Each structure stands twice: as C-alpha cells, then as structure tokens.
C-alpha positions in Angstrom: -6.5 -16.3 9.4 -6.5 -13.3 7.2 -3.0 -12.4 5.9 -2.4 -9.0 4.4 -0.4 -9.2 1.2 1.7 -6.4 2.7 2.8 -8.8 5.4 4.3 -11.3 2.9 7.9 -11.1 1.7 10.0 -13.4 -0.5 13.0 -15.2 0.9 15.2 -13.2 -1.4 13.7 -9.9 -0.1 14.4 -11.1 3.5 18.0 -11.8 2.6 18.5 -8.5 0.7 16.7 -6.1 3.1 16.3 -7.7 6.5 16.0 -4.3 8.2 13.0 -3.3 6.1 11.4 -6.8 6.7 12.0 -6.4 10.5 10.4 -3.0 10.4 7.4 -4.4 8.5 7.1 -7.1 11.2 6.9 -4.4 13.8 4.0 -2.8 11.9 2.1 -6.0 11.2 3.2 -8.0 14.3 4.4 -10.7 11.9 5.4 -11.2 8.3 5.3 -14.4 6.3 8.3 -15.4 4.3 7.8 -17.3 1.1 10.4 -19.4 -0.7 9.5 -20.5 -4.2 6.0 -19.1 -3.6 5.5 -21.5 -0.6 5.4 -20.6 3.1 8.9 -20.9 4.5 9.0 -18.9 7.8 7.4 -16.3 9.9 9.2 -13.3 11.4 7.4 -11.9 14.4 8.1 -8.7 16.3 9.4 -8.8 19.8 6.1 -7.4 21.0 4.2 -10.2 19.3 6.7 -12.7 20.8 6.1 -11.4 24.3 2.3 -11.6 23.8 2.5 -15.2 22.6 5.0 -16.2 25.3 2.5 -15.2 28.0 -0.2 -17.4 26.4 2.2 -20.3 25.9 3.4 -20.1 29.5 -0.2 -20.1 30.8 -1.1 -23.1 28.7 2.0 -24.9 29.9 1.0 -24.2 33.5 -2.3 -26.1 33.1 -2.7 -29.7 34.0 -3.9 -32.1 31.3 -7.6 -31.8 32.1 -7.5 -28.0 32.4 -5.6 -27.8 29.1 -8.2 -30.0 27.4 -11.0 -27.7 28.7 -9.1 -24.6 27.6 -8.7 -26.1 24.1 -12.3 -27.2 23.9 -13.4 -23.7 24.8 -11.3 -22.0 22.1 -13.9 -22.2 19.3 -16.5 -20.3 21.4 -13.9 -17.8 22.5 -12.8 -17.2 18.9 -16.4 -16.9 17.7 -17.0 -14.1 20.2 -13.9 -12.3 18.9 -14.9 -12.6 15.2 
C-alpha cells in the first residue's frame, strides 16, 4: 500500500484541527494518524466507508467455501489492478 505523506497527520494535529483533518480525509479517502511517530488510527471519509461497507457486506454474505475462494482469488485480482 502506498501512503502519501500528505495523508499522514500527527495525533496532536488531529486534536488541534479536526476539521482540516476531516477535509483531508475527504480528499485522500483516508488519513493515517500517528502517535509518537507510530500508526495509531485511520480516519476515513464517509464515501470511503460506504465503499468498504459494500465489500464487507458482500464478503459476509458468502458461505465459508465461497469466502475461501474469494480470498484465494485476491492476489490475481490485485495483480490485474496494479
């Protein structure tokens, strides 16, 4: 996963300027929050949340064997995208 340095904020920046961080999440889809230079949290936009929710609900609807086949096929699917 490539993470733009523009999509990284410190925990103190998040506390001081939540609105600016939320706007940044809207632009990038998500921002990564660091605490003591370590990953602490991810703030995602509502649009990104909706997109991910659809995928999660689909995966949850699969039975165990379908889920295993879906997961097994992910590397090939991701290779096509890259």
